[in-house]
N, CA, C and O atoms as a GROMACS GRO file, in nm:
protein
  564
    1VAL      N    1   0.084  -0.118   0.000
    1VAL     CA    2   0.002  -0.005   0.002
    1VAL      C    3   0.083   0.118  -0.002
    1VAL      O    4   0.188   0.119   0.062
    2ALA      N    5   0.047   0.222  -0.070
    2ALA     CA    6   0.119   0.349  -0.077
    2ALA      C    7   0.098   0.423   0.061
    2ALA      O    8  -0.011   0.421   0.118
    3LEU      N    9   0.201   0.484   0.109
    3LEU     CA   10   0.191   0.560   0.235
    3LEU      C   11   0.218   0.711   0.207
    3LEU      O   12   0.292   0.749   0.116
    4VAL      N   13   0.149   0.797   0.295
    4VAL     CA   14   0.180   0.939   0.280
    4VAL      C   15   0.205   0.992   0.420
    4VAL      O   16   0.136   0.955   0.514
    5HIS      N   17   0.307   1.079   0.434
    5HIS     CA   18   0.337   1.133   0.562
    5HIS      C   19   0.259   1.267   0.581
    5HIS      O   20   0.270   1.359   0.501
    6ASP      N   21   0.181   1.272   0.689
    6ASP     CA   22   0.098   1.390   0.713
    6ASP      C   23   0.159   1.501   0.804
    6ASP      O   24   0.091   1.594   0.847
    7GLY      N   25   0.287   1.485   0.829
    7GLY     CA   26   0.360   1.584   0.911
    7GLY      C   27   0.375   1.526   1.059
    7GLY      O   28   0.461   1.574   1.134
    8THR      N   29   0.299   1.433   1.096
    8THR     CA   30   0.307   1.374   1.224
    8THR      C   31   0.329   1.218   1.215
    8THR      O   32   0.382   1.158   1.309
    9GLY      N   33   0.293   1.161   1.116
    9GLY     CA   34   0.308   1.016   1.095
    9GLY      C   35   0.268   0.965   0.958
    9GLY      O   36   0.219   1.041   0.875
   10TRP      N   37   0.287   0.836   0.934
   10TRP     CA   38   0.250   0.773   0.802
   10TRP      C   39   0.108   0.723   0.806
   10TRP      O   40   0.060   0.668   0.905
   11LYS      N   41   0.046   0.745   0.697
   11LYS     CA   42  -0.099   0.686   0.682
   11LYS      C   43  -0.106   0.638   0.542
   11LYS      O   44  -0.028   0.676   0.455
   12ALA      N   45  -0.212   0.544   0.522
   12ALA     CA   46  -0.233   0.486   0.388
   12ALA      C   47  -0.282   0.595   0.296
   12ALA      O   48  -0.357   0.684   0.336
   13GLU      N   49  -0.238   0.587   0.178
   13GLU     CA   50  -0.267   0.691   0.077
   13GLU      C   51  -0.420   0.704   0.066
   13GLU      O   52  -0.489   0.602   0.050
   14PRO      N   53  -0.476   0.829   0.074
   14PRO     CA   54  -0.618   0.841   0.072
   14PRO      C   55  -0.685   0.809  -0.069
   14PRO      O   56  -0.620   0.824  -0.173
   15ALA      N   57  -0.805   0.769  -0.068
   15ALA     CA   58  -0.875   0.747  -0.192
   15ALA      C   59  -0.918   0.880  -0.261
   15ALA      O   60  -0.933   0.886  -0.383
   16ALA      N   61  -0.936   0.981  -0.180
   16ALA     CA   62  -0.971   1.116  -0.235
   16ALA      C   63  -0.930   1.222  -0.125
   16ALA      O   64  -0.939   1.195  -0.006
   17THR      N   65  -0.887   1.335  -0.167
   17THR     CA   66  -0.849   1.442  -0.082
   17THR      C   67  -0.890   1.576  -0.131
   17THR      O   68  -0.927   1.591  -0.248
   18THR      N   69  -0.886   1.674  -0.043
   18THR     CA   70  -0.911   1.816  -0.078
   18THR      C   71  -0.779   1.895  -0.061
   18THR      O   72  -0.684   1.848   0.002
   19ALA      N   73  -0.775   2.014  -0.118
   19ALA     CA   74  -0.658   2.098  -0.102
   19ALA      C   75  -0.637   2.130   0.043
   19ALA      O   76  -0.525   2.153   0.087
   20GLY      N   77  -0.749   2.131   0.121
   20GLY     CA   78  -0.744   2.169   0.259
   20GLY      C   79  -0.711   2.054   0.355
   20GLY      O   80  -0.716   2.070   0.477
   21GLY      N   81  -0.678   1.938   0.298
   21GLY     CA   82  -0.630   1.823   0.378
   21GLY      C   83  -0.737   1.720   0.423
   21GLY      O   84  -0.703   1.621   0.487
   22ALA      N   85  -0.868   1.743   0.389
   22ALA     CA   86  -0.965   1.649   0.427
   22ALA      C   87  -0.939   1.518   0.328
   22ALA      O   88  -0.890   1.530   0.216
   23ALA      N   89  -0.975   1.400   0.382
   23ALA     CA   90  -0.952   1.287   0.299
   23ALA      C   91  -1.040   1.173   0.335
   23ALA      O   92  -1.104   1.175   0.441
   24MET      N   93  -1.047   1.066   0.246
   24MET     CA   94  -1.124   0.947   0.271
   24MET      C   95  -1.020   0.834   0.249
   24MET      O   96  -0.946   0.829   0.151
   25ARG      N   97  -1.024   0.745   0.350
   25ARG     CA   98  -0.921   0.632   0.347
   25ARG      C   99  -0.993   0.501   0.358
   25ARG      O  100  -1.068   0.484   0.454
   26PHE      N  101  -0.977   0.408   0.267
   26PHE     CA  102  -1.018   0.271   0.278
   26PHE      C  103  -0.913   0.199   0.352
   26PHE      O  104  -0.796   0.205   0.317
   27GLU      N  105  -0.955   0.128   0.460
   27GLU     CA  106  -0.856   0.056   0.541
   27GLU      C  107  -0.898  -0.090   0.576
   27GLU      O  108  -1.018  -0.118   0.588
   28VAL      N  109  -0.806  -0.175   0.589
   28VAL     CA  110  -0.831  -0.302   0.649
   28VAL      C  111  -0.741  -0.317   0.762
   28VAL      O  112  -0.619  -0.321   0.749
   29LEU      N  113  -0.805  -0.325   0.881
   29LEU     CA  114  -0.738  -0.337   1.005
   29LEU      C  115  -0.726  -0.479   1.055
   29LEU      O  116  -0.826  -0.539   1.094
   30GLY      N  117  -0.606  -0.534   1.055
   30GLY     CA  118  -0.596  -0.678   1.093
   30GLY      C  119  -0.535  -0.705   1.219
   30GLY      O  120  -0.452  -0.628   1.265
   31PHE      N  121  -0.572  -0.816   1.283
   31PHE     CA  122  -0.511  -0.860   1.415
   31PHE      C  123  -0.550  -1.007   1.434
   31PHE      O  124  -0.644  -1.061   1.375
   32ASP      N  125  -0.474  -1.065   1.519
   32ASP     CA  126  -0.502  -1.205   1.571
   32ASP      C  127  -0.560  -1.204   1.708
   32ASP      O  128  -0.519  -1.130   1.798
   33HIS      N  129  -0.660  -1.292   1.720
   33HIS     CA  130  -0.728  -1.289   1.856
   33HIS      C  131  -0.713  -1.431   1.914
   33HIS      O  132  -0.750  -1.526   1.846
   34GLU      N  133  -0.662  -1.450   2.037
   34GLU     CA  134  -0.656  -1.576   2.105
   34GLU      C  135  -0.784  -1.605   2.182
   34GLU      O  136  -0.824  -1.530   2.271
   35ILE      N  137  -0.846  -1.715   2.145
   35ILE     CA  138  -0.969  -1.757   2.213
   35ILE      C  139  -0.933  -1.802   2.354
   35ILE      O  140  -0.837  -1.874   2.380
   36ARG      N  141  -1.024  -1.750   2.447
   36ARG     CA  142  -1.000  -1.792   2.582
   36ARG      C  143  -1.102  -1.899   2.621
   36ARG      O  144  -1.209  -1.909   2.561
   37ALA      N  145  -1.066  -1.980   2.722
   37ALA     CA  146  -1.142  -2.094   2.766
   37ALA      C  147  -1.262  -2.039   2.855
   37ALA      O  148  -1.255  -2.036   2.978
   38GLN      N  149  -1.369  -1.998   2.784
   38GLN     CA  150  -1.482  -1.950   2.854
   38GLN      C  151  -1.600  -1.941   2.751
   38GLN      O  152  -1.593  -1.992   2.640
   39THR      N  153  -1.703  -1.874   2.796
   39THR     CA  154  -1.818  -1.850   2.701
   39THR      C  155  -1.782  -1.718   2.624
   39THR      O  156  -1.666  -1.688   2.597
   40THR      N  157  -1.887  -1.644   2.593
   40THR     CA  158  -1.878  -1.518   2.523
   40THR      C  159  -1.764  -1.432   2.568
   40THR      O  160  -1.750  -1.414   2.689
   41HIS      N  161  -1.684  -1.379   2.488
   41HIS     CA  162  -1.588  -1.278   2.522
   41HIS      C  163  -1.557  -1.182   2.406
   41HIS      O  164  -1.591  -1.212   2.291
   42GLU      N  165  -1.493  -1.069   2.434
   42GLU     CA  166  -1.469  -0.971   2.333
   42GLU      C  167  -1.318  -0.951   2.309
   42GLU      O  168  -1.235  -0.984   2.393
   43THR      N  169  -1.287  -0.894   2.193
   43THR     CA  170  -1.151  -0.872   2.154
   43THR      C  171  -1.101  -0.752   2.228
   43THR      O  172  -1.180  -0.670   2.275
   44SER      N  173  -0.963  -0.738   2.242
   44SER     CA  174  -0.905  -0.618   2.302
   44SER      C  175  -0.900  -0.517   2.192
   44SER      O  176  -0.903  -0.398   2.225
   45PHE      N  177  -0.892  -0.549   2.059
   45PHE     CA  178  -0.887  -0.472   1.949
   45PHE      C  179  -1.027  -0.403   1.932
   45PHE      O  180  -1.128  -0.468   1.959
   46VAL      N  181  -1.037  -0.278   1.890
   46VAL     CA  182  -1.169  -0.223   1.871
   46VAL      C  183  -1.182  -0.174   1.725
   46VAL      O  184  -1.087  -0.134   1.657
   47ILE      N  185  -1.309  -0.182   1.683
   47ILE     CA  186  -1.344  -0.110   1.548
   47ILE      C  187  -1.346   0.039   1.593
   47ILE      O  188  -1.413   0.078   1.689
   48PRO      N  189  -1.266   0.120   1.514
   48PRO     CA  190  -1.262   0.264   1.562
   48PRO      C  191  -1.389   0.343   1.555
   48PRO      O  192  -1.471   0.322   1.466
   49SER      N  193  -1.407   0.430   1.645
   49SER     CA  194  -1.517   0.523   1.642
   49SER      C  195  -1.519   0.599   1.509
   49SER      O  196  -1.413   0.639   1.462
   50HIS      N  197  -1.630   0.620   1.450
   50HIS     CA  198  -1.658   0.698   1.336
   50HIS      C  199  -1.613   0.632   1.205
   50HIS      O  200  -1.621   0.692   1.098
   51ALA      N  201  -1.565   0.499   1.216
   51ALA     CA  202  -1.523   0.434   1.094
   51ALA      C  203  -1.652   0.376   1.030
   51ALA      O  204  -1.736   0.324   1.104
   52MET      N  205  -1.671   0.382   0.898
   52MET     CA  206  -1.786   0.328   0.829
   52MET      C  207  -1.740   0.186   0.793
   52MET      O  208  -1.644   0.165   0.719
   53LEU      N  209  -1.814   0.089   0.850
   53LEU     CA  210  -1.776  -0.053   0.844
   53LEU      C  211  -1.856  -0.117   0.730
   53LEU      O  212  -1.977  -0.101   0.715
   54PHE      N  213  -1.774  -0.192   0.649
   54PHE     CA  214  -1.829  -0.272   0.541
   54PHE      C  215  -1.845  -0.422   0.571
   54PHE      O  216  -1.928  -0.493   0.515
   55GLY      N  217  -1.757  -0.465   0.668
   55GLY     CA  218  -1.760  -0.606   0.709
   55GLY      C  219  -1.641  -0.643   0.784
   55GLY      O  220  -1.545  -0.568   0.798
   56VAL      N  221  -1.649  -0.769   0.834
   56VAL     CA  222  -1.538  -0.827   0.914
   56VAL      C  223  -1.521  -0.961   0.857
   56VAL      O  224  -1.617  -1.037   0.844
   57THR      N  225  -1.391  -0.994   0.821
   57THR     CA  226  -1.358  -1.132   0.784
   57THR      C  227  -1.267  -1.198   0.882
   57THR      O  228  -1.185  -1.134   0.948
   58ALA      N  229  -1.283  -1.329   0.891
   58ALA     CA  230  -1.204  -1.406   0.995
   58ALA      C  231  -1.160  -1.545   0.932
   58ALA      O  232  -1.224  -1.605   0.846
   59ARG      N  233  -1.042  -1.585   0.987
   59ARG     CA  234  -0.996  -1.720   0.945
   59ARG      C  235  -0.932  -1.781   1.076
   59ARG      O  236  -0.851  -1.719   1.146
   60VAL      N  237  -0.978  -1.910   1.102
   60VAL     CA  238  -0.918  -1.976   1.210
   60VAL      C  239  -0.773  -2.023   1.175
   60VAL      O  240  -0.751  -2.100   1.081
   61ILE      N  241  -0.679  -1.976   1.252
   61ILE     CA  242  -0.537  -2.018   1.226
   61ILE      C  243  -0.482  -2.118   1.317
   61ILE      O  244  -0.385  -2.187   1.285
   62GLU      N  245  -0.542  -2.129   1.435
   62GLU     CA  246  -0.513  -2.249   1.530
   62GLU      C  247  -0.651  -2.303   1.568
   62GLU      O  248  -0.735  -2.226   1.614
   63PRO      N  249  -0.676  -2.431   1.552
   63PRO     CA  250  -0.807  -2.492   1.568
   63PRO      C  251  -0.873  -2.441   1.701
   63PRO      O  252  -0.806  -2.421   1.803
   64ILE      N  253  -0.995  -2.424   1.695
   64ILE     CA  254  -1.071  -2.380   1.814
   64ILE      C  255  -1.114  -2.515   1.892
   64ILE      O  256  -1.173  -2.606   1.834
   65SER      N  257  -1.084  -2.520   2.015
   65SER     CA  258  -1.109  -2.633   2.094
   65SER      C  259  -1.219  -2.602   2.194
   65SER      O  260  -1.262  -2.488   2.209
   66GLY      N  261  -1.263  -2.706   2.259
   66GLY     CA  262  -1.381  -2.684   2.360
   66GLY      C  263  -1.486  -2.775   2.332
   66GLY      O  264  -1.475  -2.860   2.243
   67SER      N  265  -1.594  -2.761   2.407
   67SER     CA  266  -1.717  -2.845   2.386
   67SER      C  267  -1.818  -2.784   2.294
   67SER      O  268  -1.925  -2.842   2.277
   68LEU      N  269  -1.791  -2.669   2.233
   68LEU     CA  270  -1.878  -2.610   2.138
   68LEU      C  271  -1.885  -2.688   2.009
   68LEU      O  272  -1.794  -2.764   1.976
   69SER      N  273  -2.002  -2.667   1.932
   69SER     CA  274  -2.014  -2.727   1.805
   69SER      C  275  -1.973  -2.636   1.693
   69SER      O  276  -1.921  -2.679   1.590
   70SER      N  277  -1.998  -2.502   1.717
   70SER     CA  278  -1.958  -2.395   1.618
   70SER      C  279  -1.951  -2.264   1.694
   70SER      O  280  -1.963  -2.271   1.816
   71TRP      N  281  -1.936  -2.151   1.640
   71TRP     CA  282  -1.922  -2.026   1.697
   71TRP      C  283  -1.981  -1.910   1.619
   71TRP      O  284  -2.005  -1.923   1.499
   72ARG      N  285  -2.005  -1.800   1.684
   72ARG     CA  286  -2.051  -1.678   1.613
   72ARG      C  287  -1.958  -1.566   1.636
   72ARG      O  288  -1.883  -1.565   1.734
   73LEU      N  289  -1.960  -1.472   1.547
   73LEU     CA  290  -1.876  -1.356   1.548
   73LEU      C  291  -1.970  -1.233   1.525
   73LEU      O  292  -2.048  -1.227   1.430
   74GLY      N  293  -1.956  -1.138   1.619
   74GLY     CA  294  -2.042  -1.015   1.610
   74GLY      C  295  -1.997  -0.913   1.705
   74GLY      O  296  -1.877  -0.899   1.728
   75VAL      N  297  -2.085  -0.842   1.760
   75VAL     CA  298  -2.070  -0.738   1.858
   75VAL      C  299  -2.170  -0.753   1.966
   75VAL      O  300  -2.266  -0.829   1.951
   76ALA      N  301  -2.152  -0.682   2.078
   76ALA     CA  302  -2.245  -0.691   2.184
   76ALA      C  303  -2.386  -0.649   2.134
   76ALA      O  304  -2.401  -0.544   2.072
   77GLY      N  305  -2.489  -0.734   2.164
   77GLY     CA  306  -2.625  -0.701   2.124
   77GLY      C  307  -2.657  -0.760   1.982
   77GLY      O  308  -2.773  -0.770   1.943
   78ALA      N  309  -2.554  -0.798   1.910
   78ALA     CA  310  -2.572  -0.859   1.775
   78ALA      C  311  -2.460  -0.960   1.757
   78ALA      O  312  -2.368  -0.939   1.677
   79TYR      N  313  -2.467  -1.070   1.830
   79TYR     CA  314  -2.364  -1.165   1.846
   79TYR      C  315  -2.326  -1.243   1.718
   79TYR      O  316  -2.217  -1.299   1.705
   80ASP      N  317  -2.421  -1.244   1.626
   80ASP     CA  318  -2.393  -1.318   1.496
   80ASP      C  319  -2.391  -1.219   1.369
   80ASP      O  320  -2.419  -1.259   1.256
   81ARG      N  321  -2.359  -1.096   1.395
   81ARG     CA  322  -2.361  -0.989   1.285
   81ARG      C  323  -2.273  -1.028   1.167
   81ARG      O  324  -2.303  -1.006   1.050
   82PHE      N  325  -2.154  -1.094   1.210
   82PHE     CA  326  -2.051  -1.134   1.099
   82PHE      C  327  -2.042  -1.277   1.071
   82PHE      O  328  -1.957  -1.319   0.992
   83GLY      N  329  -2.129  -1.359   1.132
   83GLY     CA  330  -2.135  -1.499   1.107
   83GLY      C  331  -2.178  -1.578   1.221
   83GLY      O  332  -2.162  -1.541   1.337
   84ARG      N  333  -2.239  -1.702   1.183
   84ARG     CA  334  -2.277  -1.797   1.295
   84ARG      C  335  -2.264  -1.931   1.230
   84ARG      O  336  -2.252  -1.942   1.108
   85GLY      N  337  -2.267  -2.035   1.314
   85GLY     CA  338  -2.241  -2.170   1.265
   85GLY      C  339  -2.099  -2.185   1.205
   85GLY      O  340  -2.077  -2.267   1.116
   86LEU      N  341  -2.006  -2.108   1.254
   86LEU     CA  342  -1.872  -2.111   1.193
   86LEU      C  343  -1.791  -2.231   1.240
   86LEU      O  344  -1.810  -2.284   1.349
   87GLY      N  345  -1.701  -2.270   1.154
   87GLY     CA  346  -1.622  -2.387   1.178
   87GLY      C  347  -1.503  -2.370   1.274
   87GLY      O  348  -1.452  -2.259   1.291
   88LYS      N  349  -1.460  -2.478   1.334
   88LYS     CA  350  -1.354  -2.478   1.432
   88LYS      C  351  -1.217  -2.514   1.382
   88LYS      O  352  -1.116  -2.482   1.445
   89ALA      N  353  -1.214  -2.582   1.268
   89ALA     CA  354  -1.090  -2.631   1.215
   89ALA      C  355  -1.001  -2.519   1.159
   89ALA      O  356  -1.050  -2.414   1.117
   90ALA      N  357  -0.871  -2.546   1.160
   90ALA     CA  358  -0.783  -2.446   1.097
   90ALA      C  359  -0.818  -2.422   0.956
   90ALA      O  360  -0.844  -2.520   0.886
   91GLY      N  361  -0.823  -2.306   0.905
   91GLY     CA  362  -0.863  -2.268   0.774
   91GLY      C  363  -1.005  -2.237   0.762
   91GLY      O  364  -1.044  -2.181   0.660
   92SER      N  365  -1.088  -2.268   0.860
   92SER     CA  366  -1.235  -2.224   0.849
   92SER      C  367  -1.239  -2.070   0.848
   92SER      O  368  -1.143  -2.006   0.891
   93TYR      N  369  -1.343  -2.013   0.801
   93TYR     CA  370  -1.346  -1.872   0.775
   93TYR      C  371  -1.488  -1.819   0.788
   93TYR      O  372  -1.585  -1.894   0.797
   94SER      N  373  -1.495  -1.680   0.790
   94SER     CA  374  -1.615  -1.610   0.782
   94SER      C  375  -1.600  -1.492   0.698
   94SER      O  376  -1.502  -1.419   0.711
   95GLU      N  377  -1.696  -1.470   0.608
   95GLU     CA  378  -1.702  -1.345   0.524
   95GLU      C  379  -1.818  -1.262   0.571
   95GLU      O  380  -1.924  -1.264   0.509
   96GLY      N  381  -1.800  -1.192   0.675
   96GLY     CA  382  -1.915  -1.109   0.733
   96GLY      C  383  -1.933  -0.986   0.672
   96GLY      O  384  -1.900  -0.882   0.730
   97VAL      N  385  -1.987  -0.988   0.551
   97VAL     CA  386  -2.019  -0.862   0.469
   97VAL      C  387  -2.152  -0.803   0.516
   97VAL      O  388  -2.249  -0.877   0.528
   98LEU      N  389  -2.160  -0.679   0.541
   98LEU     CA  390  -2.283  -0.614   0.586
   98LEU      C  391  -2.368  -0.584   0.456
   98LEU      O  392  -2.311  -0.566   0.348
   99SER      N  393  -2.500  -0.579   0.469
   99SER     CA  394  -2.584  -0.546   0.357
   99SER      C  395  -2.581  -0.390   0.323
   99SER      O  396  -2.613  -0.343   0.214
  100ALA      N  397  -2.540  -0.322   0.430
  100ALA     CA  398  -2.528  -0.171   0.418
  100ALA      C  399  -2.420  -0.128   0.524
  100ALA      O  400  -2.418  -0.176   0.637
  101PRO      N  401  -2.334  -0.038   0.481
  101PRO     CA  402  -2.234   0.010   0.569
  101PRO      C  403  -2.289   0.050   0.707
  101PRO      O  404  -2.400   0.102   0.719
  102LEU      N  405  -2.209   0.026   0.806
  102LEU     CA  406  -2.258   0.059   0.949
  102LEU      C  407  -2.158   0.145   1.006
  102LEU      O  408  -2.039   0.119   0.989
  103THR      N  409  -2.198   0.256   1.078
  103THR     CA  410  -2.106   0.341   1.148
  103THR      C  411  -2.146   0.351   1.294
  103THR      O  412  -2.261   0.379   1.328
  104SER      N  413  -2.042   0.326   1.382
  104SER     CA  414  -2.061   0.346   1.522
  104SER      C  415  -1.994   0.467   1.576
  104SER      O  416  -1.882   0.495   1.532
  105TYR      N  417  -2.049   0.541   1.663
  105TYR     CA  418  -1.982   0.661   1.711
  105TYR      C  419  -1.911   0.638   1.848
  105TYR      O  420  -1.898   0.730   1.928
  106GLN      N  421  -1.867   0.515   1.871
  106GLN     CA  422  -1.784   0.486   1.976
  106GLN      C  423  -1.700   0.359   1.941
  106GLN      O  424  -1.745   0.277   1.861
  107ASP      N  425  -1.577   0.341   2.000
  107ASP     CA  426  -1.509   0.221   1.970
  107ASP      C  427  -1.593   0.104   2.006
  107ASP      O  428  -1.666   0.106   2.105
  108THR      N  429  -1.583   0.001   1.922
  108THR     CA  430  -1.661  -0.124   1.943
  108THR      C  431  -1.574  -0.247   1.930
  108THR      O  432  -1.497  -0.265   1.836
  109ARG      N  433  -1.592  -0.330   2.033
  109ARG     CA  434  -1.518  -0.455   2.033
  109ARG      C  435  -1.591  -0.572   1.964
  109ARG      O  436  -1.713  -0.584   1.977
  110LEU      N  437  -1.520  -0.657   1.894
  110LEU     CA  438  -1.582  -0.777   1.838
  110LEU      C  439  -1.608  -0.871   1.948
  110LEU      O  440  -1.536  -0.874   2.047
  111ALA      N  441  -1.718  -0.956   1.932
  111ALA     CA  442  -1.754  -1.051   2.036
  111ALA      C  443  -1.751  -1.195   1.974
  111ALA      O  444  -1.793  -1.214   1.860
  112PHE      N  445  -1.705  -1.289   2.046
  112PHE     CA  446  -1.695  -1.425   2.007
  112PHE      C  447  -1.797  -1.509   2.099
  112PHE      O  448  -1.794  -1.494   2.221
  113SER      N  449  -1.877  -1.586   2.045
  113SER     CA  450  -1.984  -1.656   2.126
  113SER      C  451  -1.976  -1.808   2.075
  113SER      O  452  -1.978  -1.835   1.955
  114PRO      N  453  -1.969  -1.900   2.173
  114PRO     CA  454  -1.973  -2.045   2.134
  114PRO      C  455  -2.123  -2.084   2.104
  114PRO      O  456  -2.216  -2.021   2.153
  115GLU      N  457  -2.137  -2.183   2.027
  115GLU     CA  458  -2.271  -2.246   2.002
  115GLU      C  459  -2.264  -2.388   2.047
  115GLU      O  460  -2.183  -2.464   1.995
  116GLY      N  461  -2.346  -2.427   2.140
  116GLY     CA  462  -2.356  -2.567   2.189
  116GLY      C  463  -2.248  -2.608   2.280
  116GLY      O  464  -2.212  -2.726   2.284
  117GLY      N  465  -2.192  -2.515   2.354
  117GLY     CA  466  -2.084  -2.548   2.455
  117GLY      C  467  -2.004  -2.442   2.496
  117GLY      O  468  -2.054  -2.330   2.507
  118ARG      N  469  -1.871  -2.463   2.524
  118ARG     CA  470  -1.779  -2.352   2.571
  118ARG      C  471  -1.657  -2.364   2.493
  118ARG      O  472  -1.620  -2.472   2.446
  119PHE      N  473  -1.588  -2.243   2.479
  119PHE     CA  474  -1.454  -2.238   2.416
  119PHE      C  475  -1.351  -2.301   2.507
  119PHE      O  476  -1.358  -2.294   2.630
  120GLY      N  477  -1.248  -2.366   2.438
  120GLY     CA  478  -1.132  -2.408   2.512
  120GLY      C  479  -1.012  -2.329   2.479
  120GLY      O  480  -0.934  -2.291   2.567
  121GLY      N  481  -0.995  -2.303   2.350
  121GLY     CA  482  -0.878  -2.225   2.302
  121GLY      C  483  -0.883  -2.212   2.152
  121GLY      O  484  -0.980  -2.248   2.084
  122GLY      N  485  -0.768  -2.157   2.102
  122GLY     CA  486  -0.757  -2.133   1.954
  122GLY      C  487  -0.715  -1.998   1.919
  122GLY      O  488  -0.704  -1.911   2.006
  123VAL      N  489  -0.691  -1.975   1.791
  123VAL     CA  490  -0.648  -1.843   1.751
  123VAL      C  491  -0.727  -1.811   1.618
  123VAL      O  492  -0.734  -1.895   1.529
  124VAL      N  493  -0.785  -1.690   1.607
  124VAL     CA  494  -0.852  -1.645   1.491
  124VAL      C  495  -0.794  -1.521   1.433
  124VAL      O  496  -0.774  -1.425   1.508
  125ARG      N  497  -0.766  -1.513   1.306
  125ARG     CA  498  -0.706  -1.393   1.248
  125ARG      C  499  -0.829  -1.313   1.190
  125ARG      O  500  -0.911  -1.368   1.117
  126LEU      N  501  -0.838  -1.186   1.225
  126LEU     CA  502  -0.953  -1.099   1.193
  126LEU      C  503  -0.909  -0.981   1.106
  126LEU      O  504  -0.795  -0.935   1.114
  127ALA      N  505  -1.004  -0.932   1.020
  127ALA     CA  506  -0.977  -0.813   0.939
  127ALA      C  507  -1.106  -0.734   0.935
  127ALA      O  508  -1.212  -0.781   0.896
  128VAL      N  509  -1.086  -0.609   0.979
  128VAL     CA  510  -1.205  -0.504   0.980
  128VAL      C  511  -1.185  -0.426   0.856
  128VAL      O  512  -1.081  -0.363   0.838
  129HIS      N  513  -1.289  -0.428   0.765
  129HIS     CA  514  -1.290  -0.351   0.636
  129HIS      C  515  -1.371  -0.228   0.653
  129HIS      O  516  -1.491  -0.236   0.680
  130CYS      N  517  -1.307  -0.111   0.638
  130CYS     CA  518  -1.382   0.010   0.670
  130CYS      C  519  -1.328   0.132   0.589
  130CYS      O  520  -1.226   0.128   0.521
  131LEU      N  521  -1.406   0.234   0.605
  131LEU     CA  522  -1.372   0.364   0.542
  131LEU      C  523  -1.356   0.467   0.655
  131LEU      O  524  -1.444   0.478   0.740
  132ARG      N  525  -1.252   0.537   0.659
  132ARG     CA  526  -1.234   0.645   0.758
  132ARG      C  527  -1.218   0.782   0.699
  132ARG      O  528  -1.164   0.792   0.588
  133LEU      N  529  -1.260   0.888   0.763
  133LEU     CA  530  -1.248   1.026   0.713
  133LEU      C  531  -1.144   1.099   0.795
  133LEU      O  532  -1.135   1.087   0.917
  134ASP      N  533  -1.065   1.178   0.719
  134ASP     CA  534  -0.967   1.266   0.782
  134ASP      C  535  -1.022   1.418   0.774
  134ASP      O  536  -1.069   1.463   0.670
  135LEU      N  537  -1.012   1.485   0.882
  135LEU     CA  538  -1.063   1.616   0.890
  135LEU      C  539  -0.973   1.717   0.802
  135LEU      O  540  -0.858   1.686   0.771
  136PRO      N  541  -1.028   1.828   0.768
  136PRO     CA  542  -0.943   1.929   0.702
  136PRO      C  543  -0.826   1.972   0.795
  136PRO      O  544  -0.833   1.959   0.917
  137SER      N  545  -0.723   2.021   0.732
  137SER     CA  546  -0.600   2.068   0.811
  137SER      C  547  -0.636   2.179   0.900
  137SER      O  548  -0.728   2.257   0.874
  138TRP      N  549  -0.556   2.186   1.015
  138TRP     CA  550  -0.577   2.300   1.104
  138TRP      C  551  -0.437   2.328   1.160
  138TRP      O  552  -0.363   2.232   1.181
  139PRO      N  553  -0.395   2.448   1.184
  139PRO     CA  554  -0.468   2.571   1.152
  139PRO      C  555  -0.462   2.604   1.007
  139PRO      O  556  -0.378   2.556   0.931
  140VAL      N  557  -0.554   2.688   0.971
  140VAL     CA  558  -0.568   2.728   0.829
  140VAL      C  559  -0.462   2.828   0.801
  140VAL      O  560  -0.443   2.920   0.881
  141SER      N  561  -0.390   2.816   0.689
  141SER     CA  562  -0.277   2.906   0.658
  141SER      C  563  -0.321   3.008   0.554
  141SER      O  564  -0.241   3.093   0.514
   0.00000   0.00000   0.00000
């Protein structure tokens, strides 16, 4: 991906910009999540506030163990927003595409819920697919 330095740090090259510094950036934010031996739990990673979310994809990279038959991926209050009946074997995946973009105005954690039992362990690689907006530059010169 092409990067641009904004004077304070490196950012992905924007899809569109204005002369005043406002920009739109399509981003894929990736991280690995270790499944804990319990029932429903949330990631430490958050979907950033004000990001317009298109979907969340996931792939099991270390098999999910425990007494569960399958699992769900979502957020608090919508525990299957990005998939349900998901596989436990390494290589299993979820393509949690939303029917319409969704924006939250607070940081939001992803939630893992077991179906038919409890989690024992495992690792899932996640990617949050979103659009973020950059404010115009300040101060104005």
